N, C-alpha and C positions, 0 to 999 in steps of 0.2 A: 572016536566020535561017530555018530550016525551021519548019514549024508546031509540031512537037514541041518544038523549042528555044524557040520563042516562048511555049509553054505553061509549060515548066519555068522560064523566066526569071522568071516571077512569083514563084517561091519565094525569089528573091534579095532581094525587098523586105522580107521578114520578118526583123527583127533584134531584139536585146535592147532597143534604144531604141524600136522601134515594132513590137510583136508582133501587133497587130490592124489589119487594113485593110478599108475599105469597098470594094466592087467599083468604084464610080465613081472612087475615088482610085487604085485599081490601074490603071484605064484611062487616067487622066490621066498617071500616072507612067510608064507603059509606052508611051503613044501609041497605044493600041488603040481601035478604035471600040467603041461601047457593046455592039453585038451580039456582036462578036468577044470582047471581054473577058468578058462574062457567060458565053459558051460555054466559054471556057478555064477560068474559075473553076468552072463546073459539072463539067467533066471532072476537075479536080483534086480536087474534093470526092468525086466518085464513086470516084476511085482511092485516096482516103484521105489524100492529101497536104495537103489543107486541111479544116478543119471549121468549120461555121457557129457563130458565137458568138451573134449576134442581129441582126435587121434589116439584112441585107446585109453584115454585118461578119464577117470570117473570121480564123482563126489557123491555124498549122501543125497538121497532123493526125497521128493515131496511126500511120499507115503508115510514117512516118519512123522511129519507135521500133522497129517490127517489122523494118525493113530493117537498122537498126543492130544488132539482136540477131542477125540472120542473118549480118551481116558479121563480128561478133565470133566467131561459131561456125564460119565457113567460109573466111575470107580466108586464102589460103595463106601470105602473108607474116606475118600475125599468128600463125598456128598454128606456123610455124617459129620465130618470133622470141621469143614470150612466155616459154617455159621458159628459154631461153638468157639473156634479159635479166633475168629474176628471179634467176637464179643469179649473174650478173655483178654486179648491184646488191648482192646479199648479200655477196659477196666484197669488192667495192670500198668498201662502205658509202657509196655515192653513188647518186643516182637515175639510172636508165637510161631514155632517152626515144627513141621511134621516131617519125620525122617523114617526111611525104611531101608531094608537090606535085601539084595538079591544076589545069589551066589556068594561072592566074597566082597561085594561092593556096598558101601553105605552111601545113600543119596537122599537129598532133601526133595520132597515132593510138593510142599506148600509152605508159604511164609505169609503170615498176617503181620503187616508192618504198622507199628504205632509210633515209631521214632524215626523221623526222616533223616536225622543226623547219624543214625547208626548204619555204618557201611560194613557189610559182611562180605568176606571173600568167597563165600559159597552160597549157592542158591539152587533153585529147582533144576535138576538135571546134571549138576556138576558133582562127580564123585568126591566124597570126603575121605580123609584118612580113616582107616579101619578101627584104630584104637584111641584116637584123640577126641576128647570132648565127652559130654554127658550122654548124648543120644546113642552113639555106638555101644557104649557100655551097658545101657539098660536093655538094648536089643539083644546083645550077645549074652547077657545074663539069663535070658529066657529062650535061648536057642537050644534045640535038642542036642544031646550029647554027641551022637554020631557026626552031625554037621559041625559041631564045635571042635571036635577032634581034628577034622580036616582043616578047619580054619587055623587052628593052632599050629599044626604040622607044617602048613604052607607059609606061616608068618611068625614063627617063634622068635626070630631076632627082633622083629618089629614090636611084638608084644613086650619083650624084655626092655626095649628102648623106651617104651611108654609106661613102664612101671607096673606091668600086669603079671610079673613073675618070671623067673628064669627056668621054670619047668612046667610040664603039663599040670602037675599037682598044684603048684602055686597059682597058675593061671585059672584053673577050675575053682580053687578056693576063693580067689579074688572076686570072680564073677558070682559065686554063690553068695558072698557077702553083699554084693550089690543087689542081688535078687531079694534077699531077706530084708534089706533096707527099704526096697521098693522105689527108690529114686537115686539119682546121682547128681551131685553139685559139682560143677566144673568152673574153674577160674583160670583163664589164660591158657588153657591146654590147646585150643584150636587157633585162637587169634588173640594177640596181645591186647590187654585192657578190656577184653570181652569175656563174659562168662554166661553160664546158663544152668538151669535145673531141668532134668528130664525124667519122665515116668513112662513106663511101657503101656501101650494099648494092647491088651491080650485078647486072643480068640478063646473059644471054648476049651481048647486043649492046653491052655496056659502058655502058648507061644506068642511072641510079639508080632502083631501085625505092623506096628510102627512104634516110634517113640514120639512123645509129645513134649515139647520144651518151651520154656520161657527164656528169652535171651536178651541181654542188655549189657551195659558197661558195668564194671565192678562197683562203681558208686551206686548205680541204680539197684543192683542186686542186693548190696548190703543194706541199702535203705529199705527195700522191700522186706528183707529178712527171710530166713529159711522157712519158718512156720507158715507165714502168709503165702509164700510161693507154693509150698506143698499143698496147702488147702485149696488154692485156686486150681492147681493142676489135677488134684484128686477129683474136684467137682467137675472139671471139664472132661476128664477121662471117663467118669461115670456117665455123663450126659452123652458123650460120643458112643459109648457102649450101648446105651438105651436106644439111641437113634439107629445104630447098626442092627440091633435086635428087632426093631420095628420095621426095618426095611425101607429106607428112604428112597423115594422114587426119583429117577433122573428127570431133569426138565423136559417137558414135552412127552413124557411117557404116557402110554395108554392106560388110563386108570380104570377102564371097564373090567 
């Protein structure tokens, strides 16, 4: 890893289960020398990514909150998708969820909620399983081969566990079928009694910017039906694509 990557890798240590770390423990976990680790922590504190709690102990800093605010206000995909998703959720009376992938992590970035009784275990910012549910599958189906090879090699056992094949050939064939189909219908894969249908939002290179999904209980999904859900998602995906192409302006942007 480059030095910047080694610095930022420290942030991955901070989790719900362990939100506070001592610098010596960081060095031990990361394999850094004392001098190097202390310098990296100092850099992260000065940048606002870490904050000192007490006596060499640190937690995540407020700069992350600032960046999340900027992202919500300026991300082109969010700006294009949010109004369309809100309207789709209202019409479908189901939740609309936008999911993306970075590295080997799947994460929800927006949820338009239309059913207050629907309690989902995942939401904005909480990593999801890589192979469970509709959204990861449609994203992976549009992932370039070199990246997909790395994902499979690092997670072959997990892919097999979730029924995506016991070899690279099987894995690739499974995802190729998902891509040809253009959507994925999931029932109870991620959460019991909850399902969803997802389609990819593609860029000009045919790669998935995100997955757009309608989510609800099994009863709601079956009542809506596959054809209606596909039509709604297709219309929403097209509208989001048009808004992206037109270049939606962030709130407060200089229009001159």
